[in-house]
C-alpha positions in Angstrom: 100.7 -171.4 4.2 103.0 -170.1 1.5 101.6 -169.1 -1.8 103.2 -169.2 -5.2 103.5 -165.8 -6.9 100.5 -166.5 -9.2 98.3 -167.5 -6.3 99.2 -164.3 -4.4 98.4 -162.3 -7.5 95.0 -164.0 -7.8 94.4 -163.1 -4.2 95.5 -159.5 -4.8 93.1 -159.1 -7.7 90.3 -160.0 -5.3 91.3 -157.0 -3.1 91.6 -154.5 -6.0 95.4 -154.6 -6.1 96.5 -154.1 -9.7 98.7 -156.9 -11.1 100.1 -157.3 -14.6 98.0 -159.3 -17.1 99.2 -162.8 -17.3 98.6 -166.5 -17.3 100.0 -169.7 -15.7 101.2 -172.7 -17.6 102.0 -176.1 -16.2 104.0 -179.0 -17.6 102.3 -180.4 -20.7 100.1 -177.4 -21.4 100.1 -175.5 -24.7 102.5 -172.7 -24.0 102.1 -171.0 -27.4 98.3 -170.9 -27.1 98.6 -169.4 -23.5 101.0 -166.7 -24.6 99.1 -165.8 -27.8 95.9 -165.7 -25.8 97.3 -162.8 -23.8 97.4 -160.5 -26.8 100.7 -158.9 -25.8 104.2 -159.2 -27.2 106.7 -158.2 -24.5 106.4 -160.6 -21.6 108.3 -161.8 -18.5 108.4 -165.5 -18.0 108.7 -166.4 -14.3 109.4 -169.7 -12.6 107.0 -170.4 -9.8 108.8 -171.7 -6.8 108.3 -171.0 -3.1 111.6 -169.2 -2.8 113.0 -165.7 -3.5 116.1 -164.9 -5.6 114.6 -166.2 -8.8 116.2 -163.5 -10.9 119.6 -164.3 -9.5 119.0 -168.0 -10.2 118.0 -167.8 -13.9 114.3 -168.1 -13.0 113.1 -165.0 -14.8 113.3 -164.5 -18.6 112.2 -161.7 -20.9 110.7 -162.6 -24.3 109.0 -161.0 -27.2 107.7 -163.8 -29.5 106.1 -167.2 -29.3 109.2 -169.1 -30.1 111.1 -167.3 -27.3 108.4 -167.9 -24.8 108.1 -171.6 -25.6 111.9 -172.0 -25.3 112.0 -170.0 -22.0 109.2 -172.1 -20.4 110.9 -175.3 -21.4 114.2 -174.1 -19.9 112.5 -173.0 -16.7 110.8 -176.4 -16.3 114.3 -178.0 -16.5 115.6 -175.9 -13.7 115.9 -176.4 -10.0 115.9 -173.1 -8.1 117.4 -173.2 -4.6 116.7 -176.9 -4.5 113.1 -176.7 -5.7 111.6 -177.9 -9.0 109.6 -175.4 -10.9 105.9 -176.1 -10.2 104.5 -173.8 -12.8 105.4 -170.8 -15.0 103.7 -167.4 -15.1 103.8 -165.5 -18.3 102.9 -161.8 -17.7 103.1 -158.5 -19.5 106.4 -156.7 -19.2 105.8 -153.3 -17.6 107.6 -150.1 -18.3 108.9 -149.5 -14.7 109.8 -146.0 -13.6 110.4 -146.7 -10.0 110.3 -149.7 -7.6 108.9 -149.6 -4.1 108.4 -152.2 -1.3 105.3 -152.7 0.7 104.4 -155.4 3.2 102.3 -156.0 6.2 103.4 -158.7 8.6 102.8 -159.7 12.2 105.4 -158.4 14.6 106.0 -161.0 17.3 107.7 -158.5 19.6 104.9 -155.9 19.7 102.2 -158.5 19.1 100.5 -156.5 16.4 100.6 -156.0 12.6 103.3 -153.7 11.2 103.3 -152.1 7.7 106.7 -151.8 6.1 107.3 -149.4 3.2 110.3 -148.3 1.3 110.9 -146.3 -1.9 113.9 -148.7 -2.4 111.9 -151.8 -3.6 112.8 -154.6 -5.8 115.5 -157.2 -5.3 117.5 -157.4 -2.1 115.1 -155.4 0.2 117.0 -156.9 3.1 120.0 -154.9 2.1 118.2 -151.5 2.1 119.4 -149.2 4.9 117.1 -149.0 7.9 116.9 -145.2 7.4 115.2 -145.9 4.0 112.5 -148.1 5.5 109.3 -146.8 7.1 107.4 -148.9 9.7 104.0 -148.3 11.0 102.3 -150.3 13.8 98.7 -151.1 12.9 95.7 -151.9 15.1 93.9 -155.0 13.9 90.6 -153.6 15.4 90.6 -150.8 12.9 89.4 -151.3 9.4 90.9 -148.1 7.9 94.5 -147.1 7.9 95.3 -143.4 7.2 98.6 -143.6 5.3 99.3 -142.0 1.9 101.0 -145.1 0.5 99.7 -146.7 -2.7 97.7 -149.9 -2.1 98.3 -149.8 1.7 94.5 -150.0 2.4 93.9 -152.8 -0.1 96.8 -154.7 1.3 95.5 -154.2 4.9 92.1 -155.4 3.8 93.7 -158.6 2.4 95.8 -159.1 5.5 92.8 -158.9 7.8 90.3 -160.8 5.7 92.4 -163.8 4.9 94.0 -163.8 8.4 97.5 -163.6 6.9 100.8 -163.3 8.7 102.6 -161.7 5.8 101.4 -160.0 2.6 104.0 -158.4 0.4 104.3 -156.5 -2.9 107.8 -156.5 -4.1 108.3 -154.6 -6.2 105.4 -152.3 -6.0 106.0 -150.4 -9.2 105.3 -147.0 -10.7 104.9 -147.2 -14.4 
């Protein structure tokens, strides 16, 4: 099952993985009320589709006032991103990002076991990062603890195991 970003973030919160403050709005909902209820000014407004490359397809907008957020949400609901209509929009706090990393755990079909993938070169286009910049660690599903000094690796592992996932990903995993 694929999850929208906002659903993934709800799941991450259950496993003590920090996510930016935010809310989700759907068509017909009061966008101004949702935004003002957050109590923050600088936000990122993100189209919720089951696809990557939203930033390169005008699916992410930055706003700093109610009028801008209302306009951005309306524009996003009018979009199709990679053939998909926008199902919902997430409004979340804009973080001051110092560095972006990449972290995921997936099931490796060749080794038939989970593999943790980490890179200090996170963000957009992780598939273009050189193999030498990507660390991979085979994991044993019989073990509850993983001994890696990577932020949120244990929490992501707990999530992976407990929801019986085939892929959990934080991209970008940010340093603020």
